[in-house]
C-alpha positions in Angstrom: -12.6 53.3 66.8 -14.5 54.4 69.9 -15.8 52.0 72.6 -19.1 50.4 71.9 -22.2 51.1 74.0 -25.1 50.7 71.6 -25.5 48.1 68.9 -27.8 48.3 65.9 -29.1 45.2 64.2 -30.7 44.9 60.8 -31.7 42.3 58.2 -31.0 42.9 54.6 -31.5 41.4 51.2 -33.6 38.2 50.8 -35.1 36.8 53.9 -34.0 33.4 55.2 -35.3 31.0 57.9 -33.6 31.6 61.2 -33.2 35.4 60.8 -35.6 36.0 63.7 -33.6 33.5 65.8 -30.5 35.5 65.0 -32.1 38.8 65.9 -33.2 37.3 69.2 -29.8 35.9 69.9 -28.0 39.2 69.1 -30.5 41.3 71.2 -30.4 39.1 74.3 -26.7 38.4 74.2 -25.9 42.1 73.8 -28.3 43.2 76.6 -26.9 40.5 78.9 -23.4 42.1 78.4 -24.6 45.6 79.2 -25.0 47.0 75.7 -28.1 48.9 74.5 -29.7 47.5 71.3 -31.6 49.3 68.5 -33.6 47.5 65.8 -33.3 49.0 62.3 -36.3 48.3 60.1 -36.1 47.5 56.3 -32.4 47.0 56.2 -30.0 49.7 55.0 -33.0 51.7 53.6 -34.3 51.9 57.2 -30.9 53.2 58.4 -31.0 55.9 55.7 -34.6 56.8 56.6 -33.9 56.6 60.4 -36.5 53.9 60.9 -34.9 52.8 64.1 -36.4 51.8 67.5 -34.9 50.8 70.9 -35.0 47.0 71.4 -35.5 45.1 74.7 -35.8 41.5 75.5 -39.6 41.9 75.1 -39.2 43.0 71.5 -37.7 39.6 70.6 -39.9 37.4 72.8 -41.9 34.7 71.0 -40.3 35.3 67.6 -37.9 32.3 67.3 -40.5 30.0 65.7 -41.6 32.5 63.0 -40.3 32.7 59.5 -39.2 35.9 57.7 -37.8 38.7 59.8 -39.6 41.0 62.3 -37.3 43.8 61.2 -38.4 43.5 57.6 -35.9 43.6 54.8 -35.1 45.4 51.6 -32.4 45.7 48.9 -31.1 49.3 49.0 -29.6 50.9 45.8 -29.3 54.2 47.7 -27.0 52.7 50.3 -24.5 51.9 47.5 -24.0 55.6 46.9 -21.9 58.0 49.0 -24.9 60.1 49.6 -26.9 57.2 51.0 -24.1 56.1 53.2 -23.6 59.6 54.5 -27.3 59.7 55.5 -27.0 56.3 57.2 -23.9 57.4 59.1 -25.6 60.6 60.2 -28.5 58.6 61.6 -26.2 56.2 63.4 -24.6 59.2 65.1 -28.0 60.7 65.9 -29.2 57.4 67.4 -25.9 56.8 69.3 -25.3 53.5 67.5 -21.6 52.6 67.7 -21.7 49.2 65.9 -23.9 47.4 63.4 -24.8 43.7 63.2 -25.9 43.0 59.6 -27.8 39.7 58.9 -27.9 39.0 55.2 -26.2 37.5 52.1 -23.4 38.4 49.8 -24.7 41.9 48.8 -25.6 42.9 52.3 -22.3 41.9 53.8 -20.4 43.6 50.9 -22.3 46.8 51.7 -21.5 46.4 55.4 -17.8 46.0 54.6 -17.7 49.1 52.4 -19.6 51.1 55.1 -17.1 49.9 57.8 -14.1 50.9 55.7 -15.5 54.3 54.7 -16.6 55.5 58.1 -14.3 53.5 60.5 -17.2 51.8 62.3 -17.6 48.3 63.6 -19.8 46.1 61.4 -20.4 42.4 62.2 -21.9 40.2 59.5 -24.0 37.2 60.1 -24.4 35.1 57.0 -28.1 34.8 56.3 -28.9 33.2 52.9 -30.5 30.0 51.8 -28.0 29.6 49.0 -25.1 28.8 51.3 -22.8 30.8 49.0 -20.7 32.8 51.5 -17.1 32.0 52.0 -15.9 31.1 55.5 -19.0 29.4 56.9 -20.0 25.8 56.6 -23.8 26.4 56.8 -25.4 29.8 56.5 -28.5 30.9 58.4 -31.5 29.4 56.5 -29.7 26.8 54.4 -30.5 23.7 56.5 -34.2 24.6 56.8 -34.5 25.2 53.1 -32.7 22.0 52.2 -35.1 20.0 54.4 -38.1 21.7 53.0 -37.0 20.8 49.4 -36.6 17.2 50.4 -40.1 17.1 52.0 -41.5 18.6 48.8 -39.9 16.2 46.3 -42.8 13.9 45.4 -41.3 10.6 44.4 -44.6 8.8 45.1 -46.6 10.7 42.4 -43.7 10.5 39.9 -43.6 6.7 40.5 -47.4 6.3 40.3 -47.6 8.1 36.9 -44.2 6.8 35.7 -43.0 10.3 34.8 -40.0 12.5 34.9 -40.2 15.4 37.4 -38.0 18.4 37.1 -38.0 20.2 40.4 -36.6 23.8 40.3 -34.9 25.1 43.5 -33.2 28.4 44.4 -29.4 28.9 44.0 -28.8 31.3 41.2 -25.0 31.1 41.3 -24.5 28.2 43.8 -25.7 24.6 43.4 -25.6 23.6 47.1 -29.4 23.3 47.4 -29.8 21.4 44.1 -26.9 19.0 44.6 -27.5 18.2 48.3 -31.3 17.9 48.0 -30.8 15.6 45.0 -28.6 13.4 47.1 -31.0 13.4 50.1 -34.1 12.7 48.0 -32.5 10.0 45.9 -32.9 12.0 42.6 -31.4 10.8 39.4 -29.6 14.0 38.6 -28.9 17.6 39.7 -28.3 20.5 37.3 -26.2 23.1 39.0 -24.7 26.5 37.9 -21.1 25.3 38.5 -21.3 22.5 35.9 -22.7 22.0 32.4 -25.0 19.1 31.9 -25.6 18.1 28.3 -28.7 16.3 27.0 -26.8 13.1 26.4 -25.3 13.1 29.9 -28.6 13.8 31.5 -30.2 11.0 29.6 -27.5 8.6 30.9 -28.2 9.7 34.5 -31.9 9.0 34.0 -31.3 5.6 32.2 -29.1 4.5 35.1 -32.1 4.9 37.5 -34.4 3.1 35.2 -32.0 0.1 34.9 -32.3 -0.2 38.7 -36.1 -0.9 38.2 -37.3 2.6 38.8 -40.3 3.7 36.8 -39.8 7.5 37.3 -37.0 10.1 37.4 -36.4 13.1 39.6 -34.1 15.9 38.4 -33.3 18.8 40.7 -32.5 22.0 38.8 -31.0 25.2 40.1 -32.9 28.4 39.2 -30.1 30.0 37.1 -31.5 30.1 33.5 -28.2 29.5 31.8 -27.5 26.2 33.5 -28.5 22.8 32.3 -28.9 21.1 29.0 
């Protein structure tokens, strides 16, 4: 593997809070160490289409407080083919990019791993996903912000005023971190998560337990996965 002089940075897959902060940190840290930086727009699709621009500190000024990603993002089916990866590698060579920083979730980092193995290039993955479902990291980029947003949105006051049961659906197709921890933080009666099967009778017991404590409402946090739950 040759020495690294120019780093490419891209965001891929679903966007997550904190991606812009990560782009900013990568860009400014690399420049401070003497590397050149190039921003790759629309993820791996942008690498295939050569949608690449030189980045300076000015490019990442004032972005840290904004959501989404200034580099835009996409899920690329073409990149999963040899032809797509060949195009991506050719454009890296053309742009003089020696290493990639990929900010994304499981699919994005799997693609980066395959790319690194097939072409002997340096790929660094930054785990950016609100689901927090990547091995080897305690908290992924975006998870904490999303968890706090859920807690703010759980409306116990209205449920209590109308004496109703509220089912609040949150993201986390294959991982129940958001549902479980937002349920704990918001004082919900139950969480339905993909990793566990919650039957009707069991859910009823959870809700009755809250009512016995003089509550007049119930909050149930549900992961988005359609097959989970009662």
